[in-house]
N, C-alpha and C positions, 0 to 999 in steps of 0.2 A: 642759458639759464632760465628760469622761469619762476614766476611768481607763486609763492607757497603761504599757508597759512600755519603759525603755532598758536591756536586759540586762547591760551593762557597770556601770551604776550600782549593781547589787546582785551585784556580783561573778558574772555567769552568762556562762558561754561560748557564743555562739551563733554559728557560723562561716558561715552563710549565710542567705539569706533565709527558706528553709524552716524552720529550726530558729528563727529569729526568730518567724516567725507560729505556729508549734507552741508554743512557751514561752508567747506570750502566750495564745494559745487555750486550752491546756490547764489554765491557772491563773485564767482567768476576767477578763484584762485586755480591754477594748475595742479598744486601739489598741498598736502598737508602733513604734518608732524604726526607720529605714532606714539603710542604708549606701548613700549616693549614689551612690558610685562603683562598688557592686557592680549598682545598679539601672541606672545608665548602661549598663554592659556588658551587661547583660540584655536592655535594652531594643533595644540595638544587634544583639545575637546571636539574639534572637527577635523580640518585638515589645511595645509597650506594652501592646496588650490582653492578651497572654499572661502580662506580669507582674500586672497588674491582677486578672486572674481567679484568681491566687494567694489575694489579699486578700479576692477576694468571696466564694470559695468557703469561706473560713474563717471570714466575716463578720468580719473584724479591719480596722481603719483603718489606712492607712500614716499614722502620726502626724506625723512631722518628721524631720529630719537634722540632725547637727552641720555647721558650715560648715567644709569641709576646706581650709582656708588658711593659709598661713603669713605674715597679715597684719602681724604684729608684727614680723616679721623684716626681712631686708634689703630693699632697694627691688626686687633682681633676682628674689628668692624671691616676693615679693608680685606681681609683673607676671606671673611664669611661671605662678601659681595663678589669678591673674585671666584669663589666657587661656583656661584650661581651666573655668573657671566656666560659661559659656553651655551647654556640654554637658551639665553636671550640672543644672543648672537647668531644662533643655528635658526632661531626661528625669525628673526629679521631677515636672514639672508635668503630663507626659503619663500620670501614674499617679494625679494629683488629690492629691500631697502638697506644699502650699504654705506649709510653715513651716520654717524654719532658723534656728539659733541659734548664739553663741558666748559667752564671758565676757571681761571686761576686768581686767586686771590693777588693782588700787586702789592702787598706788603705783609708784615708780619711783626709781631710783639716777641715771638718765641726763638724764631731762627735767623741769623744775619744772612747776606745773600747766596754765600758759597754753600752753606749748610741747608739753605732753603733749595737751591737748585738740586743737589744732590739727592734731598728728600722726594722732590718731585721726579726726578728721572728714575729712582728706586720705585716708587709707586706706580708709574705708568709704564714702564717696560713690560712687566707681567701683563698688565692691560692690553696693550698693544699687541702683544704675541698672539694673545687669545682671540681679539678681533681679526687679527691677521690672518688667522686659521681659517675663517669663514669669509674673508675677502672685504671686510669693513676698513673703512678709512676713520680715524680719529682725528677731529679739529678740537683745538684748544684755544680759548678765548683770552687774550690779555685785555686788562682792564685799565682804561687810559686816565681817568681823572686824577688830577693832583689832589683834590679835596678829598680822596680817600686817603691817600698815602699819607696825608698831613697827620692823620691820627693815629699813626703806628710808629714804633721804634725802627724798624728796618723796612726799608725798600725793596721790592722785588720786580721780577719781570712785569712791565707794564706797557711795552711798546713793540711794533711788530718785528724789529731786527731781534730784540731780545727773545722774543716766542719763537721765532725761526731757529734761532741757535739752540733753545732747549728743545724743540721737535725733533732736531737732526740729530740729538743726542739719545732719543728716546726709541725711534722706529721709523723705518721707510714709510709705513702706512699712515705718518701721524704729520698733521699739517694745521693750517688755522681755521679757526672760526673767527672770519673776519667781520667785524661791526663797523661801520661807517663812523659811529659815535665815538668808539675807543680810537680809531684811527684819527681822527680828528682832535680828541681831547689829549691824546698823546705827541700831539705837533705832527703828525704825519699828513702825508699829501696822497692825491690819487695818482700822482706821478710814480709814488712808490710802489703802488700796487702794480703798475703797469711794467714793472721790473721784475715781477715774480713769475714762477713757472705755473703750469695751470695745476700740477700735483701739490703745490703749497697752499691751495685753498680747498678746504672742505666743505665749509658752510659759510653763509652769509646773513648777516643781520643789516638792515638799513631804518633809519630814523632820520630826525634833524635835531638841532640845536635852538633854544631861546635867543634871540637877538638882543644885544644890548649888553651881553656878559662875556668877560674876557675868558679866553680858554682855560686857564689855569683857576678859574672861579667856577666853572659849570658843575653842577651837581647831577650825580649819576641816574638819580631817580627824577629828574625833571626834564623831560624830552620833548619832542615835538613829531608829528607824522612826517614820514618822508615827503621833502620837497616842500613842507610847510612856511619855512623862513627863509631857506637859501643859504642860510649860515653854513652849512656844510654842503661843500661840492658833490652832491648825489650824482648828478649827471656824470661828471668826470669819474667819479667812482665807479660807477655802472659801466662806461666806456672802457675803463681799464681792466675790468673784469672779463669783459666781452673781448677784449685784444689779446688776453692771454688763453681763451679757449675755455673759461670757466662754465660749465654745464649744469651746474646745481643749481638747489634752491634759493631764492633770494627772499627773506621772511621780515615782515616789520616787526620793529619792537619799540613803540614809542614811548612806554611807561609815560603816558598823558593822562594827567587826572582828569581832564575834560571829556575824555574819552569813554572813561568810566561812569560820568555822570549823565551820559545819554541813555534813553528811555529802557532799551532792551539790547540785546544780544545782536539782532539784525542791523540796528541803528550802528552799533560799533563796527560792524563787520563791513557795511556799506562805506562808512566813511574811511575805513582804512584801505578798504578794495579800491576806492577812488583815488587815493593819495598815491596807492602803488601804480596805478594806470597811467596817472599823470606823469610819473618819475619815469617809467617806462617808454613813454611815448618819446621821451628825449633821445632814446637810443637810434642810431644809425641803422 
C-alpha cells in the first residue's frame, strides 16, 4: 500500500491533471486520484499513452477515481449516467487506473432497511457489471457516526459487516472503501480488518478523531489529521491492512477546519504529508 492524495479531501484546488500530479509529487505522495471525466476527454483528444506518460514521468500512480454517477437519484438520472459509464471506465483502464469508489448514506426517511437494501443492490449491480467488463473494482463506503442516523427515520447499513453483506449481493468486483474514521465511529476495531481478505478492500481513507468526545457523539465533519490525537488506532489499522496484503492507495481525509485556515495549498499539502509520513513510519 502507498500514500496517495485526493486534493479536495484536504482543501486543495487542483484544476487539472498536471496540477494534481504536481501537488502529489512535490509533497511526497506516491499516487493521486484522477478526475475520470477529464481523463476520458484527454484520452479522446490525445491518447492513453500520452496521458499515461504524464504519470510515468512524474513517477506518480493514478490511484483511483470517485464514481461520477447520480445513482441514488431518479431512475432517469441513474440510467443517463449508466450510459456514460463505459466510456469513463474504458479511459481509466487505458491508463491503468482500476479502482473507483463512492459512499452510502447510512439512513433514510423514505425507505425501511429491506427496501433500501433492495434499492441499492438494484442500482449498483449494473454499475458493477460495466466496471467489471473493464477490469475495475468498486469500493462502497459505510458511514459510521450515530449522530447522522439520529436525524432520520430509518437506519441503514453503517458498519463493516453490513457493508460486506451488501457488496456480496452486488458483484464479485465490489468491496469496501474502508475509512478508519467510519470503522471507529461504528465501533469497529483494527482486529476486525485483520480478518478480511485482500479482495474485500478496494480503497482506504485515514484520519483521526477529536479527543474527549464519546464515540456516539462524534460529528462526521469534525476530524483530525492522521495520527494527530491517537484516538483512532491508525497504526493498528494500517498493520491490519498490511497483514491482509492490501496494496492500494491510502488517502488522508481529515475534514479539519484548521487545515483550511492555513495560508495556501502548499502549507495544507505539507501538513497533510507530514501526518501521513508519521503514521506510515509505524509500519513494520
